[in-house]
N, C-alpha and C positions, 0 to 999 in steps of 0.2 A: 504494499500499500504506500503510495507516494503521499508526501505532505501536501496539504491544501494549496500551499503557495506555489506548488508546481502545476497545479491544474490551470486550464486555460480560463480566460475571463468569462467566456460563454458558459462553460461548465459551472464556474463559481456562481454566476447569476442564477442559474437554474437550481443549483444545489441549496443555496441559502434561501430561495423562495419556499423550499420544501421543509425548512426547519420548523419545529414546534415553537411556539411562542416563549417557552422556557428559555430559549438561547437569545432571545432578543433583549438587549439592554433596556429598551424603552417599553417593551411589552409587558414586563413584570415589575411594577413599581415597588413591589414588596420584597424584592430579592435581597436588599440590604438588611432589612429587619429579620428576614429568615435566617440569614447567615449570622447576624448578631446574636440571635436566640441560640444558634447551634454552638456559638463559642462562649455563651454565658457562663457555663460551669468553670471555664478557664480563666475568667476576668477577675483576678485577684490582685491585691496590692501587697502581698506578702510572699510571692513566689516568682521564680523566673517565668519567662514568657516565650512568645513566638510572634512571627510575622506571617501574614497570609496575603497572597495576591492572586487575582483571577483575571485572566485576559482572554477575549475572544474577538476574532476578526479585527485585530488591531485596536480594540477599545478595551480599557481597563474597566471591568465590571465591579471589582471590589478590591480593596486593599486596606489592611488594618494591622495594628500591633496591639498585643494583648500581654499583660503581666509586666515584669520588670527586666531590664536589661542588666541592671546592677542592684544587688540587694543591699549593699552598704550605702550607696548614695541615693537609693530610691529612684533611680533614673528609669523612666518607663521605656518599654520595648515599643518602637514605632516602626512603620514601614521603612523608614530611612536608617534604622539601626543596622549596623555592619556586624555580620557573624560568619563563621566558617560554614561553608555548604558541603564539607566533606567530599565524598566520592561523586556527588553531582558534577564536580569539576572535570570529571573524566571525559565528558562529551565536549568540554571546551578544549581539553588537550587534543582530542581526536580532530576537532575542527582545525586546530593548528597544524597537524600533520597533513590533513587533506589540503589545506591551502598551500603548503609547501610542495606537495605533489603537483598541484595545479600550476605552480610557478616553475616546475620542471627541476626542482632541487632534490628530489628523491622519488622513489617508487615504492608503493606499499608492499610490494613483493621482494624488495631488496633484503639481502642477508644483513642482519644488524652488525655483523662483523666488519661490514664495509665501512661502518661509522665508529665502531668500538673494536679495533683490531686485537686489543688485549683480552677480549673475552675468549674463554677456552673454546676450542673446537669440540663440541660435544658429539661429533660424528653424524649430525644432522643439521641442515640449515634451519635457522630461526629467523623468521621474517618480521618486519614491522607490522604487517597485517596480523600475524599470530599474536603479537603482543597486545594489540588492540582488542582482539576477540577473546583474550584470556585462553588461548590454546597453545602457548609457547612451550609449556613444560618447565618453566623456570620456578625456583623455589619461591614460596611466599614469604616475603620479608617479616611480616608481623608474627607469623607462626615460628619462623626460625629465631627471631629475637626473644620470643616468649620462652622457647626452649632453653635459651642462654640466660634466662632469668630476667628479661625486660619487664618492667612494671609500668603501668599506666602513669604517665607524667614524666617518665624518663626522657621522652623525646626520641625522634628518629631524624637523622640527618640525610641529606640528599646523597652524600657519598656512600652511605650504608648499602644502598641498592647495588651500586657497582662493585663494591667490596664483596657483597654476597655472591654475586654472579662470578666474580673472578676466582673465588675460593670454592665454588661448587664443583663437586667431583662428578656429578651426573645431573641429568634432567629428571623430573618426576615421571615423564612419559615421552614418547616420541612426539615432536612437535606436529600439531594438527590432529592428533588422534583423540584427544580428550579436552573438555572444558574444565578448567579449574581457575577460579578467581584469583588474579595475581596482581598485587599493587606493585611488586617489583618491576613488572614490565612497564607499567605506567610511569614509574619514576624514570626509567630508561627513555621513555618517549619525551618526558620533560627535558632531560639532557640532549636528546636528539634534536629538539626544536631550537635550543640554545645554539648547538653546535652548527647545524645546517643553516639556521636563520642569521647567525653572525652576531647576535646580541644575547644578553642575558634573558632568561625565560620570561620574567615579568615585563621587561621592556618590549620584547617581541610580541607577547600576547596582548599588551596594552595597545601597541601601534597597529596591530593587524586584526584584532577582534573587539577588544573592550571599547576603544574610542570610536571606531567606525559605527558601533551600535549605540554610541552614547552612554556606555557604562562607565561613567566617570568615578563612581564610588566603589570600584571592584579592584581588589589588590591580591597580591601574592605574598604569603607568609614564608619568605625565603631568608630571613634573618631572625635568629632566636630572640625573642622578646620584643619583636618589632610592634610599635604602636600604630594603631589606626584610629582616626577621629570617629567618635560616635560608635565605638565598638562594644558589643555586649560582652560580659564576663561569661564564663563556663561553669556549669554547676552539676552536681549529683546529689542525691539524697542518700545519707548515711545514718542509720540508727535513728530515723525520724527527723534529722536535721540536714539543712543544705550546707554542703561544702564546695569549695572551689575545685575545679579540675583544670590544671594548667596545660595549655598547649605549648609544649616546648619543642615541637618538631620544626624542622626547616625543610621538610620534604615537599616536592611539587611534582606535578604531572598526574599523580594518583589523587591528589587533593590540594590542600594549601590555599585554596581561594576563598577570600572574604568578600562578601557582597551584600547588597540590599535588596529588598523586594522589588523596588522600581527598576533596578538594573537587571534583575533576573527576569522581570516581565519583558524587558527589552530583548533579552536573549530568546525567550519564548516566542516573541513576535517574529524573530528571524526565521522560525520554522515556516512562517506564512510568507514573508517577503523574499527570503533568500538574499538579503542585502550583503551579508558575509557568506561566501561559499557558493552562492547562486544555486539553481536547481540541481545542477550535477553534484555539488558539495552536499546538499541536503539529502539527496538520494544515497550517496555514499554513507553518510552518517546513519541512516536508517537501514542499510542493507545488512541482514543477518549473517552471521558467520557460518561456514560449512566445514565440517570435519573431514578428514581423509576418507572416512567411511561412506561419505555422502550425506550423513544426517545434518540437518540444518538446526542451528542454535536459536534460542530465544534472544541471545545477546548480539546486538549490532556493534557500532562503534561508540562506546560509552553510553549506550541506550539499550534498555531492556524492552523487548516486545511482550506485551501481556494482553489479557483480555478481562474486562470487567462487566459482567452481566450482559454479555453479547456485544460490547463495544470494544473496538480496538484501542489499546492504551500503550503509549510509549512512556517509559518512566525510568528514574534512577533514584535511589535512596543515598544518603550520606551520613556519616558519623565521624566525629573527630573530638577527642576530649569529652566535654559535655555537650557539644554542639550536635544537633540532628537536622536533617533536611530531606525533603522529597520533592521532585519535580515531575509533573504528570502532563501529558499532552494527548489530546484526543484528535487525531487527524481528521476524522470524519466531521467534526464540528469546529475545527480550528479553536479549540478550547484548551487553555493551559492554566495549570494551577502550581503555584510555588508555596511551600511551607517550609519555614526554618526556625529553629528554636535554640535555646541556650541552656537546656537541661536534658540529662541523659535518658530519662524514662519517658520522653515525649514520643508518643506513637503517631508519627505523621501519616503513616500508611493507612491506619484505621480511620483518622480524621479526614484524609483525602477522600476516602470511600464515602463517607458521610456527606462531604460536599458534593461528590458526584451524584449521589442519590438525590440530593435536593435539586441540583441543577437539571439533572435528567428526569426528574419527577418520577423516581423509581421508589417502590415500597421499601421499607427497611429490610435488611437481610434478616431472616428468621434466626432467633436466638438458638444457640447450640449448633449452628452450621460450621462446624470446625473439622478439620482433617483428622483422620485417626492417627493416633501416635504410633510411631514405629516400634516394633517389638525389639527387645534387647536380648541378646544371647545371655543366658545365665552362666556365671563363671564356673570353672571346673576346679576340682580339688588338685593341689600340688603335692606330689608324693614326697619329693626331696627338695623343698624350697632353697635349702642352703646351697645346692649345686648351681644355683643360677646367680649367686652373689659374685660381686667382683667390681674392679675399677675399669673404666673404658675411656679410650681417648678418641676424639673426633678431630681429624686433621682439617676437615672442612670447616669446623666451627672453632677450631684452635682451643678446645676446652675438654676437661675431664668430667666424667659423669660416674655415677656409682649405682649399683643395685645392691641393696642390703636387706637384711632380715631383722625384723623387730616384732616381738610378740606373735611369732609364726606368720608374719605377713610380710610380703615383699614390697619394698619401695624403690623408686627411682629418683635421683636427685643430682644436683651439682652444687658447687659453692654458692651459686647465685639462684639456682632453681629450688623452690620449696619442694619437699618430698611429695611424690605422687604415688599413691598406692596402686599396685599392679594387680590384675585379675587374670588368671589363666583362661583362655578361650580355645585352646587346642594344643597339641604337642609343640613345645618350644615356641609358643605364641601367647602374648599377653596384651592386654589393653590397659591404659592408664585411666584412672577416674579423673575426668576433666578433659584436657585438650589433646592428650596423646591418644591417637587412633590405635596404634599397634607398635609392639616391640617384638621382633622376630629374632630367635636366637640362631646363630649360624655355627656350624661345627665342621671339623675336618673329617677325613676318611675314618679317624680312630675315635670319632665322636667326641673329640675334645672341643669345648667351646672356644671359638676364635674371635667372636665379637657379636654385636647386635646391630640390627637395622631398625631405626626409629622412624616412624611415620606419623606425621600430623596431617591436618586436612590439606594444607597447601605446600607440604614439603615431604616427599615420600622417600623412604628407604635411605636415610641418612646413616652412613656406615660409622660405627664406633668399634675400634679394635680393643679386644681384651688386653689388659695391661697387667701382666703377671708381676709378682713381687720380684724386686731385683732389677726390673727394667728401669731406664732412666730416660729422662727427656730434658 
């Protein structure tokens, strides 16, 4: 499905004549009060808040700020409040890559080693397009750092993505064979824009995307502790109280964009006008990825294809520190919604669906309409748990890990990683309670343990060699 902005003028005229009056800004004078009522439960003067903006056919239908941007100064959250939009930024990064291709400076099917020759040869070509569709097989940086003991608030730096790839001993899977969400690849895309564009990432994005669209209050957090005017603080609830969550990262490409509701509505309107990227660029942005098996992904270029109650929906969510965001666009109605908040338990997806129900005049979703929970394999007894204990070294992560026994239970830890209890799920196979998917024991021909392979959602099969007593490093 192409964006409305790509359709002909004749088709547009016929199309909008057929819309229900719910989509006409002037046909429903009560739309503002209906939306105000929807947000009434959130309208508090003692909690963080959010901004909401709705645009259709180039006209802003609604925009409002609710709650507080700063609990200490009692500054209210307005549409003009600046806050981090998290991974919603990925589509902006993708547009930057598309523009560079239009300028003849790169090709989406180029091997990334053409631009980053120090990246190891993994035996298979990894392309720019595969980075954009999350099918590159690269390790997921947030998972790997968590395995190394990274805690929320520690911050992630742009150089960490390149360092991770440079030290990776293997890919998670052959490029193009699987989908696995990967922020590492998008951080490389940010570096690629700077390298090929010949300017730092923020300057290039500002000159080629932000300013052409009039997004004058959109910034990149590429310096630790950088200050932006009118910026919201970031919060989470801990033991019934609000606490600050600091955004200490300087990573970009995968996120790092701070913006306002008016600016993001201008980005949404570009789906209609194609002012930046043109029809061809918009078409590229919405084209879904295809695996080597021929299966088509729901993920395009920084945009996810979804369906909501029979309507095609293009969207992406975002999270960073305590900031949350969601951008939704219905191509069939040229209807866009942007929500962004400054507290971590903000459920933007649920709220966006309520807004859609109101605007589309749909009845509420029946209570209890939730997906069935996935069954969890029961743990198995371990006959000789002491035989699995030992110290392990990961050359890829340059860190020691340990499996140890305590009260007849096995735990996995490192100096920085808090102990994770292990449960047996098969012969020489364990899972960790929490974020570790699997630990597989590897043995030699004499059945002596030689090491373990640790898998997380976004980092599969990280090798850790058994480190016997007497070995030195």
